[in-house]
Phi, psi and omega in degrees: 000136179294147178261141180200158180216147174252127184260118174235169183223170179286346182188185173278157178058040178257353178113021182299319182292319177298319177294317178303312181291324177294320178294317178300317179295318179303311183291326176295326176293340175270013180063034174251144175279143188225143171227140178246156181218137172233090190301321184229129181218130173257165179074053182258161175240154183275122178233120182052045175072013179232144176284129183226141180253135186296322178293317180295324177295321177296320177296317178302318181291334182274347180301153180290342177217163180287123182230140181302136184303316185296338176285325181283320184226079183293337181237101181244116186249145184291308189285139180277059181228178181307138183305327181291338176267315181296330185253029182303324182274345180214067186295147179296132178247120187294330176297323178293314179301316182295323178297317177297318179301315180299320178295312181296324183298333181278353190260359183202167176288326185228138174238134177242122181246122181262129176281188178236133180062213179269182188295329179257015177298131182286133178269323179212198186295337187231347188238156183236179174302327177300321178294321176298316178298323178296319181294316185283329178056041175262150170302140184262139169248124184266124180263128183237120172279121185280103182201175178301128179096351187288335179296315177296310183298322182292315180294322177295318180293318178299319177299321179295321178295316178296319179299326178282358180058042178251154179276130175253111185289337182158187180225155179234129178272136177239118181267079184252013175245101185294339184269348183281124188251018178236039186298306186296317182291327178291317177297318178299319179296321179289321177301320180292331188261342184256134180271023179236154184286148169279116186267352180168158176233110178276115183288163176291127174222145181283331177226142185287130170233098191285339171294318177294314181293325178298330181290346180270356182264139179216127178257000000 
């Protein structure tokens, strides 16, 4: 059976892409072939007459083989706003995403799919990231930015995942706030409160070194 995970976060800009790339690197270090997918992305720039997202491009470059960009990121929106607003003229269709997912799943041992924003971020007029996770039926890895307020946000997101009756494989802490001085005690508080394993702690770094970050992940 193919291995796969869906990456969601407690909010936007919490480190989902760094976790996605660190996980992809981790599995490649285990001599497994890996493919990543970012179905919906806002805040794209036009490159050679096509909208491209920097995070999706990084995922494309990290794949074990060369894969067409449009397969990895079928919905690329210009404006850096919620997908349901950015994609009003071309709303995300989950059947299309699932078709791309099925194709990608055949191309590697492991597939990592990164969501957009938080778990309830709207994808189109009626559906959210939670609906996308329901369609894909992958175990979820919850990304938590360790900062003030994250204990509340993490527990609420985990409750939402449970309410959707989806499996949460674990959570990964991302230390992306250099000014926050209660990192260890906050992580300890979350470990005490969450019934899922802590799969890794990505330390604060000014520049990404995904071989280094992959070494902080443990399954």
